[in-house]
C-alpha positions in Angstrom: 3.3 21.2 29.6 5.4 18.4 28.1 3.7 15.8 30.2 0.4 16.8 28.9 1.5 16.3 25.4 2.8 12.9 26.2 -0.7 12.2 28.0 -2.4 13.4 24.8 -0.5 11.3 22.5 -0.7 8.0 24.9 -4.6 8.5 25.1 -4.7 9.2 21.0 -2.7 5.8 20.4 -4.8 4.2 22.9 -8.0 5.2 21.0 -6.6 4.3 17.8 -5.9 0.9 18.9 -9.3 0.4 20.4 -11.2 1.6 16.8 -8.7 -0.4 14.3 -10.3 -3.8 15.1 -13.9 -2.7 14.3 -12.9 -1.7 10.7 -9.8 -3.7 10.3 -11.4 -7.0 9.4 -12.7 -6.0 5.9 -11.7 -7.0 2.4 -11.2 -10.7 3.7 -8.6 -9.8 6.1 -9.0 -12.2 9.2 -6.6 -10.0 11.5 -6.0 -6.1 12.2 -2.3 -7.0 11.7 -3.1 -8.3 8.0 -4.8 -5.3 7.2 -2.3 -3.1 8.3 0.3 -5.2 6.7 -1.6 -4.6 3.5 -1.8 -0.8 3.8 2.0 -0.7 4.4 2.8 -2.6 1.5 0.4 -0.4 -0.6 2.1 2.5 0.8 5.7 1.2 -0.1 4.9 0.1 -3.5 3.7 3.8 -4.1 6.7 5.2 -2.8 8.7 3.1 -5.0 6.8 4.5 -8.0 7.4 7.9 -7.0 11.0 7.4 -6.7 11.4 5.6 -9.9 11.1 8.4 -12.5 10.4 5.8 -15.3 7.1 5.0 -13.8 4.2 7.6 -13.9 3.0 7.2 -10.1 -0.1 9.2 -10.7 -1.7 6.9 -13.5 -1.3 3.5 -11.3 -3.7 2.5 -8.7 -2.2 0.0 -6.2 -4.3 -2.1 -3.9 -3.0 -5.0 -1.8 -5.1 -7.7 -0.5 -3.5 -10.6 1.4 -0.2 -9.8 0.4 -1.2 -9.6 -3.2 -0.4 -6.3 -4.8 -3.1 -5.6 -7.9 -1.8 -2.7 -10.3 -4.4 -1.0 -12.2 -4.5 2.0 -14.3 -2.4 2.9 -17.6 1.2 2.7 -18.5 2.8 4.7 -21.5 4.6 1.7 -22.8 5.1 -2.0 -22.3 8.6 -1.2 -20.2 6.7 1.1 -18.2 4.2 -1.8 -17.4 6.9 -4.2 -16.6 9.1 -1.7 -14.7 5.8 -1.2 -12.4 5.6 -4.9 -11.6 9.3 -5.4 -11.0 9.0 -2.6 -8.5 6.1 -4.1 -6.8 8.0 -7.5 -6.3 10.8 -5.6 -4.7 8.7 -4.9 -1.7 9.0 -7.0 1.3 5.7 -8.7 2.2 4.4 -8.9 -1.3 3.7 -12.6 -2.3 2.1 -11.9 -5.9 1.8 -9.2 -8.2 -1.5 -8.9 -10.5 -0.5 -6.7 -13.4 -3.8 -5.1 -14.8 -2.3 -1.9 -16.1 -3.4 -0.9 -19.9 -0.5 0.3 -22.1 -1.8 3.6 -23.8 0.9 5.4 -25.7 
């Protein structure tokens, strides 16, 4: 039974690796690794927003392209806008942050 679970996990992992190259070179990334790195950066930035109570994670969209994080959406104050940018800069792999948040109090 345990062997079957391991076999299924291995087959699933192999299938995922086979499927990734077909969808990974999008949004101007040249490799699967760059696409995965960008997705990881986005997830880590969002996690920092959730952890930090001074930032409303649900009001801020995060996208990453080639290590550049793009923040969009709304902040309640200019301090929240600044804090979101600071948190994004703290994530490993972030090369730049474009802060397009609009302040709406």
